[in-house]
NUGU-739436 format. One record per residue (C-alpha): residue in one letter; x, y, z. Coordinates in steps of 0.5 Angstrom, whole numbers, plus 500, padded with zeros to 3 digits. Layout:
<rs>
aXYZ...
</rs>
This chain:
<rs>
m678785427h684786430i687779428l685781421f689788421k695785424a695779418l694785413l700789417k704783416i703782409l704790407l711789411f713783407i711786401l715793402s721790405c722786399s721792395i726795399v731790399h730789391a731796390s738797394q741790391s739791383e738798382t743802386v749803382s756805385f762807382m769811384l772816380e780816379n781822384g777817389l770820390k765815391v759816387i752812389i746813385r739810387p734811382d727812384h722814378r716816382a716823381p720828377v725830382a733829384v736829390v743830391q747829397i755830398w758827404y765829407k768825413t769830417g765833423s766836430a770830432n776831428e777838431s781840437p782845442g782852439k778850433r772847436g766849432i770850425s766844421h760847423l762854421l765852415e758849413h755856414m761859410m760854404f753858402k757864401s762861397h762863390n768863385n764863379p758869378q754865373l754859378a752864384q746866380d744859379f745857386w739863388q736861381l735854384t731857390r727861386i724854382g722851389a729847390k730845397r738846399n741846406a747842410f748839417t754838421h755832425r760829430d762824424y761828418t758834414f753834408y750838403f744837400y739839394i732837392a729839386d726838379k731833376t732838370a736842375l741836376p747838372r747845376m747842383l753837381h756843378l755848384e758842389a764841385e765848385r765848393m769843393q775846390g776852395l773857400y771863396a768868401s769875404q771877411q765881412s761874411l765871416i763876421i756875419e756868420k759868427k753872429i748867426i751861429r751864436e744866435e742859433f745857439n741862443n734860439q735853441l736855448s730859448k726853445d729848450p733850456f736843457y739844450f746844452l745837457d746833450d753836449l755835457i753828457y758827451q763831454k763827460a762820456f768821451p773825455d779822451s775823444g773828439y766826441q767831447y766837443p759840442i758840434i756848434g763849437n766853443f764861442s771863444d774859439i769861434q771868435k778867433l777863427s780866421l778865413q785862413q784857418l777855415s781855408q786850411w780846414h777846407r783844403q784838408y778835408y773837403t777833398p774828393d777822396n774824403a767825400v761821398l756823393v749820393v744822387a737819388g730820384d728820377v735820374n739815369a745812372n749814365e747821366v749822373f756819371h757823365w756830369a760827375e765825371r765832368y765836374f768832379s774829375p778835375i779836382t785833385k785829391r789832397r789826403g792820400n788816405s781818406n781814412n786818416q783821422q786826427s789823433t783826437l779820434k780814437n775808439n771810445h769803447s775798450n776794456t779799460p776799467r771805468s767808474e760811474i760819472y755823476y754830475i749835478l749842475p747848479h739849481r736853475k732859477d727859471r721857475s718854468t723849468s723848476t722840475g729839472k731834467l735827468l739824462m742817464g747815459f751808457r757808453v755802448p758800441s755802434i754798428k762800426t765798433a760792436v763785437p759782435q756786430q749784432d750787439a748794435y742791432a740788439l741795442e736798437v731793438l732795446a731802444g725800440w722796446l723801452d721807447s717806441g711810443v706812449h705805451s712802450r716800456l719806460p713811458r708805461a712804467l714811469i709815466w702811467d703806472k708809477q707816475k714818476a715822470q711827466d716825460i721820458s724818452v730814449r736815444y740811440s744811434l747805431m750809425t756812428r764812426y766810434d762808440s755811441l751813447f744810449i741815453i735815457e732823458a726824463m723829466p719828473l712830475k712836479n711832486v717828484s724829486i729828480t733823485q726819486l725819478e732817477q732811482a725809479i729808472k734804475n729799478e726799472l732797468k734792474t727789473i728788465r735785466q733780470q727777465l727776458i722780454s716775452e716773445r710776443e712783446l718782442q715781436e710787437v716791438k720789431n713790427q713797430m720798428i720795421a713799420a716805422e723804418v719802411f714808411e720813413r724810407d718811402s722818402t727819396f731823401t731819406q733813402a739817400k741819407i741812409i746810404g750817405q750816413a753809412e758810407v761816411i763812417d766806412i760802412p758799405w751802403s749794401e749793409d743797409a739792405k740787411y737792416i730789416e733782416r738783422i732786426k728781425s733776427v734779434t732774440a730776447e736773449q740778445v736783448q738781455e745780453v746787451l742789457n747785462k753787458y753795457f747797462t752797468a753802474n761803472n758804465r753809467i753817466t748821469i747828468i742832473q739839472p735841478
</rs>
């Protein structure tokens, strides 16, 4: 039965992966308006739904001291910005008909999205075109949104007392880059930000030649072109070169000698979190900065090997076998404009100290650096990763998001069609090579919260 299941899984993966490649190559359409706005259309006619996403090439990494948090604050304010009373009514009408709408700020980008009945497509595009033209909001709404952002942070911290550690490891890892700034911002800066500063930020970055519009779902390419041309073409570009970035942004990965960063926070008095937490990070390249590019895919496979479920390498070794951790996970994003972080996050068992857990992680990394992953285990890891990827991409929204995330960091959307094949091509030797290349003591950042 086990052999039969694996055979059927392979057949299913092959069929689904082929359909994804076919869709991205033969059905996806892209064009550029004269003002520099790139429009990408991914038809998916399985349901009468349209997904609209607009991505701006600006995030917290573009900020500087005094403006930390301006990207996230502007994202909030854009939902209060309506210059046209009829469009303001349409905005709320979308909610009443069941549309989903939201936005998200990242280090590299800010994006806004709608998911609605396909008949709402013109209204969604009209609304986003209006918001691209300017910030129209009151001082009172600015005061309210500043309070909401602080409440967001407090809510996150109440759910996860270690929430701030992620910001801290980025601050320590990238001290000379905009990646050091927390996405939510600095509250002293946020309190001082004015509507005029927000409008200036909007004029600088919310411009068609610094944006990517992705439309997916039960849509017709000619129809999308018609509405995009009608609503977005009148907007003039303001940047000249959308690839220009602030001086705070630079390639984080270089051959400059480094030393290990080790940071211990004061002991928490909260007894509910007395076991503490450990973040161990390694500065690694992304798909954009990796040389060769295959390093990024090898790191992706490594992340899958170390943590793709309760029976993957690190949980099996440190939770079940050696009983050092109560929880351990791995995070790596290959889709970033500059270098990324490979983060191992762990909490010790109550009878285990953080230093004991730290040493156990180091020992495990040392062991896997010295021996190749077996071909059988490597294939199982790849199969699991590909299966998860294929089923995730069954979502029309996710298909659009993958396209937008790639394009906004200047990776062609067509690269997405190669993802599965590149994962399949990763060898055991390449996994070991990135381990030896990047997982060194002088490239390690350790954050400990006792």
